[in-house]
N, C-alpha and C positions, 0 to 999 in steps of 0.2 A: 351372559356376561362373560363366559369363556371365548366366544366368538368376537366379542368386543376387543378383549385382550389381544386377540392374534390379530385383528385389524389394525390396532396402532401399531404392531411391529410390522406386519407386511405391507402396511402405506409407507412406513420407514425405509422397508427395504426397496419399494417401488421409486420413492422420491429419491432414494440415493443413486438410482441407476440413472437418473435424469440431471440430478444437480450437479454432479462431479463433471458433467460435460461443460457445463458453463465455467465452472469454477477452474477448469484445468489449465487455460493459459496462464492465469495468474498463478498457479500451483508451479507451473514450469518455471516461470519467470523467476521465482524466489528460490526454487530448490535448484535449478541450473541443471536439467535433465532432459533436452529435448528428445535425445535419441530413445529414449523410454517413454516418450508422449503416449504411445498408442497402449503400452503394456499396462499402463493405469487401468484401462478399460478391459483389455484382455486378460490380465491375471484373474480378474473378478469373474468373468465369463466363464474362463476355464475351468476353474476349480468348482464354481456353480452347475455347470453342465454335468460333471462327473459326480458330483453328491447328490444330486435330486434324485435320480433312481436308486442309489445305493440305499439312502436312507427312508425313501418311501417304501422299500421292502423291509427294512429293520423294522419300521413302524407296524407292519403286520406283524411281525414275528414277536416283538416285545412291548408293544403298546406305544402310541404316539406321544403321550404327555411326558415322557424324560426326554425325548428327542426335541420336542417343540421347546421346552425350558432350555436345554443345553443350547439350541441353536439360537434363542434369544439373547442368552448370555454371551455366547460366541461373538455374534453379530456386533453387539454392544461393545464388547472389550476391543475388537479389531477396530471399530469406528474410533474409539479412544486412541488407539495405537495409530491409526490414520493421521488423526488430527495432531498428534505429537511427532510425526515423521520429521526428521531433519535433512533426509536426502530422498532421491527419487527411487535407487533401490530398496529403502526402507519403506516407502510409500506402496510399491509394487508388491512386495510382501506382505504388508498389512492388508492390501486390498484383495490378496488372494485367500488370506484367512478370513476376511470378511465374507468372501464368496463361498467358503465352505458353510459359514453359519447361513448365509442365504440360501443356499442349495439345500441345506437340510430344513429350513423353515418352510420352503415351497414344496419340499418332497413330503412333508408329515401335516402342515397346517391344513392344505386343501382336503387332504383325505380325512381330517376330523369332523369335516361337516356332515358326510353319511354316517359317521359314527354317532354323532349327536342327533342328528334328524333323519332318521331312516325313511320316513315316507317321502316320496319323490315330489310331492308338490310343496310341502314344507320346505324340503331342502332345496328347491329352485330358489324360493323367495330368499334363503340365506346365502346361497351362490350369488345372486344378483347383488346382494349388500356387499359381498366381498369384491365381486367385480366392479361396481361403481366405486369403491374405495380406490382400487388399483387405477380407475380411469382418472378419477379427480386427482390422485398422487401424481401421475403422469403429466395431467394438465397444468398443474403449479409447480412442479419441479424445476423446469429452466428459469422462471422466474424468481422463484424462491433461491434457488441457487445464486442468482446474479444479485439478488438484495443481500442476502446473507455475506457473499464474499466482499460487496460494496462497503456495507456498513460495519461488519464485524471482523472482516479477514476470511480467507479460505479456511482455516481451520474450523471455524464455526459450523461449517456445512456437515464434518464429521461428529462434532461436539454434540449436537442438537440431537443426534440419535441416543445420546446418554441418557436423559429423563423418559423419552418415550419407551425406550427398551426396558427401563426399570417398571414403569407403569404396566406394560405389556405383559412381563414375566409374573407381577404381582397377580393379576388378572387371571394368567392361564393357571398358575399355581394354586390359588384359591378355588377356581370354579371348573377348570377342565377334568372332568372324571377320568381315571386311569381304567382303559379297557383295551382288552387283547382279542385280535380276531382268532388267533392261533393259539390253541391251549394243551398243545403237545407237551407231555413232560419233559422231553429233551429235544431241542432244536440245534442243529449245528451250524455254524455261521460259515457262509460260502465265501471264504476269503479268496481262493483263486478267480471266483466270479467278479468279486468288487475289483480285483486288480485288473482284469481283463476289460471289464468296464471302462476303467481308470484309463487305461493303455489305449484302447479304442477310440473313445471320445476324446480324449486330450490330445492324440495324435492328429485326429481330424481337425480339432480346433486350432492346432498350430499350424496344420496344411493350410487351413482356409486364410489364415491371419497372414502368413508369409510368403504364399503364392504370389499374390499382385507383385511383390517387391522384388522376390528373386526368380520367378518364373519356373520353368520346369528343369531345375538343377538336379544334380545327383542327391543333393540333400531333401530336396522336395520329393523326388520319386521314392527315396528312402521311407519319408513318413507317409505317402500315399500306401506303400507296399507294408509299412508296420500296422498302419490302421487297417487294412484290410486283412491282414492275418490275424489281428486281433479279434476283430468282428468275427472270423470264420472261428478261431479258437474258442471263443465265447458261446457260439453256438453248439459246437462239438462238445464242450465242457458242461453246459447247462442241460444238454439232452439226458446226461448219465448222472447228474448231480442228486442226490438223496433231497436236499434243501435248495434249491435252486434261487440265486438271487433274482434272477429274470425268468420266470415260468414260462417255458414256450409253449405250453399248452393254451396259454392267452391269445396268441396268433393263430391258434386253429378255430377259435370263436370268430364266427364271419363277423359279427358286428363289432367286436372290440379291434379285430384287424382292418377293418374299413375305417373306424374312428381314428386309430392311430395313422393311418395313412392321411386323413384328411387334415390331422394334426400338423403333420409334417407338410402338406401342401399350403395350408394356411400360414405357416410359417415363413415360407418362401415369398408369399404375397405380402405380408405384413411388413418384413424387414426390408424386402426391395422399396416398399413404397415410402418406409419411414426414413431410408437412407438416401433415396435418390430423387425424392419430390424436393427437398430444401436445395440439392445441387441443381435441380432444374431450374427452380425459381431464382437462385441467387446467381448461379453461374450463367445460366443459359438466358435468363430475362432480365438479368442485372437489377433484381430487388435488393433491398436491404436485407439483414439478418432480422430486422424486426418486423418488416413487413412480410417476409416469408414465414415468419413465426406466426403471426396473425392469421395466415391464409390456410396454415397447417393444423392450427387449434382445433377446428372444426372435428378433424378426423378423431382426436383424442376425446373430446368431449362427448361426441356422438357414439362413441364405442360405448359409453356408460349409458347414454340415453337409450341406444339400441338393446343393452342389456335389460334395463328396466321395462322397456315395451316387450321385449322377449318373454320376460318373466309374467306379464299380465295376458299373454298371447297363447304361450305353448300348452298350459295346461289346460286351455278351454277348445282346443281343437283334437278331432279325433285322430290325427296323423301329426303327431308333432315333428316328424323328419322333413315336413314342409318349411320349417322355419330354416334348415339347413340348404334347402334349395334357394329359398328367398336370399340367405345370406350371401351365398357364393354368385347369385345373379346380380344383386346389388354390388358387390365387390367387382365383379367383371365389367359392370357399367362405369364404375370409379376407374379402373384400369384402363379402360378405352378413352375415357374422358382425358386420363393424363397422357395416352399415348397420341392423342390428336391435339393437345394444348400447343399454343404458340404465344408470342409475346403479346400480340392484339387480343387475345383471350380475355373477356371482360372479368373483372375478380370475382363478380357473383357466380359466374359458372366455376371458376377454381374452387371456390368455397363450397358449391355444390357437389363437385367432384369429391372433395375431400370429405365432406358430409355423408356421402354415399358409402365411401370406404369404411368411416368409423361405424355407421348403420349397419353395414354388413358383417363387420366384425362383432359387434355386439349380438347379432343374431346368431352368430357362429360359434364363438370360444364358449360360452357359458353353456351351451346345449352339448358341446362335445364332452364336457366334463360331467354333466349330469347324465347323458346318455350312457357313458362309460361306466359310471359308478352304478347305474341302473342293471346294467348288463354284467359286470363283472361279479365273480364270485366273492362272498364277502371275506373271505380269506386273502384275495388279492385287490382290495380296494385301494390300499396304498400305493402299489406297484403300478396297478392301472393308471391311477391319477397322476403319479410322477411321471409314468411314460408320455402321457399326453403334453406335459411340461417340458421333458427334455426332447421330445420329437419336434414339438414347435420351435426350440432354440436351434436343434440341429438343422431343421429346415430353413430357419433364418441364416445360419452359417452357410448353408449349400447355396442358398438363393442370392445372398449378397456376393458370394464369390463368383457364381455364374454370371448374374447380371454385370457385376463389376468388371468381370474380364471382358465382356462384350462391349461394355461402354467404353472401356480403356482402349482395347484395340480399333473399335469403331471410331473412336474421337481421333485417334492418332492417324489413322488413314485419312480422314476427312480434313483434318487440319493440314497434314502433308499436302493434299492436292490442293487446298486452298491457297496455301503459300506458294507454291509452286506455280499455280495460275496467275499469281501477282508478281511472280520474280521476287519473291522474298523469303526464299529458303533458308535464308543466314538467320533468320529468327526463330527457327523451329526448336532449337534448345530452350528458349525461354517460353514457348508456347505448347511444347508437348504435354504438360501437366496442366490439366483444367484448374488446379488450385490457383493459379494466377488470376483467373475469373472471379474468385471469390475473395482473394488476398488484396485489397484495394492499394495497400502500399507498395507491394510487388507490381502490382499492375501501373502506378504511377511512376514507379523507377524505370519500367519498361517503356513506358510513352515518352518518358524525358530522354532516355537512350536512343530511340528511334527518331525523335525529333532533331537530335543532332546531325543526321544524314538524310531523313526524308521527312515527308509531311502525311504518309499514310498509317500512321499508328493507330488511329481510332478505326480505320477499315480494317485493319488486321484484328484488332480485339473483336469486333462486330463478327467477322468471318469465324474467328475461334468459338464465339458463342453461338452461331448457327451450327458448326460442327459438333458442339456439345449437345444441343437441342436434338439434333438428329441421333447422336449416339444413343441418349438416355431412352429415347423414343425405341430404338431398335433394341435395347436391353430391357426395357418395360413390356415389349411383345412377348416376353417370357411370362410375365404375369398374366396375360390374357389366355396363354395356352393353359398355364396352371389353374386357372378359373374354371376353363371348359372341362379339363381332366378331373378337377374337383367334383363337378356337377355329375360326371359320370360315376366317380366313387360313390357319391351321395346315393345313388340309385342301387348300390350294393348293399347298403345298410338296410337289415331287415327293420320293420317298422317297429318302433319304440313305443309301448304304451305306458304313460305315466299316470296309470290309474292306483287307486288305494289297494294297497295287498292286504292280506288276512294279518291278524295280530301277532300270529306267531312267526309270521315272515317279516314284519317290520320291527318286532322289539329288538332293541339292541342287545350285545351280551351283556349279562351282569358285570357290574364293575368289579376288578380283581383287586385282591389286596397285595 
């Protein structure tokens, strides 16, 4: 019943990250703040990335139940503030507050599973349920966001979180036991460590978000230097801290270190596919948003299917690590398929590539969590679980920045050469940004403008599409390299045995009053 309550709210968190994207154009049209368009998503991601590891560790110290309840309340109240926002700055601030609640929940709720179900086989079944709930939420999020916005207005996208949050809080309050993994009489809170984590991850997130727009300016170099200095300061401080928020001895554990590296790598692949597959289908191949959405949906759906299949297989084989090999091999096949995809590729093949990507994720992500929780010391369960979530997001940030930089520069070079070959370089300012290949209104205005002087407008658009396809293929080669690197890292993971432990090992600590 406790897990059911957390699933209610975690599904809400997962849906919230997808429905807002669908409602955002309508929100911007009403609140008039296009310059803050990206910050509606960025402010949420920024605060959640920072809070996941902090509250993951605090849950180890003080027990997870208070933080889970506080996270649900904060997330729900912030959702109401988002729905009541009357300006874009107000919405951005409310989304930042919502991100703190979401980060608290992700950092603590996932670690409740091994507290409640210490036996690995049982724990895996519940992890599959939670992963399936997330997969379903991500699949229905865009459609739900569109339906709510169209029928009840964009504010309903946020207000719908209120009843779900209240139900989840009630279930957790009544059924989740209060357990502490660390029972020392006195624990000092590592505030310097928390501030250094916030500075390091916050400046890294800002750098990734702003770099494509501002380039390597003095401000961006300052952000990069600040992030590097914060990470260095964090390592030095945590080495000598009596109660470190980020225990560095976890990274001396060979299994945990390898699993953390895999979380970072799978984040690079996952976010690169999610961000650039729609751009390839819409901008490069000229598909409608609806067509692109239908073709990409199998990736989300089969992440859930892969999690369920993995749960049925991984506890029945002598070497569970094999599932990580299988996951990254299937992911590599999906990445190779996307790199070789062209406009004439049959839709069935595109669906197969997306299906393979989802299946690979389903084989990888639940196992990273279960293996890490199985390997980590019980006093490190929360921070180990939170580190997996944080590193996946950090990998996503780094991956989208790296692939985005390659795509942007490669596209600009290709489209410049194509226009020069057609003696049409005067149209470069209109075509230097691939956004015009997705925005049909901008495209129609450009074609009408070209038609006043020439009749090769359609040919120029087609050249730009070919340039974008080549650029995305070049960028996605990174994911192939990352998948190959991940297979090598998997070989560094010592064999995990999901066998039943003795009663003394599996009994959870007694509930604390």
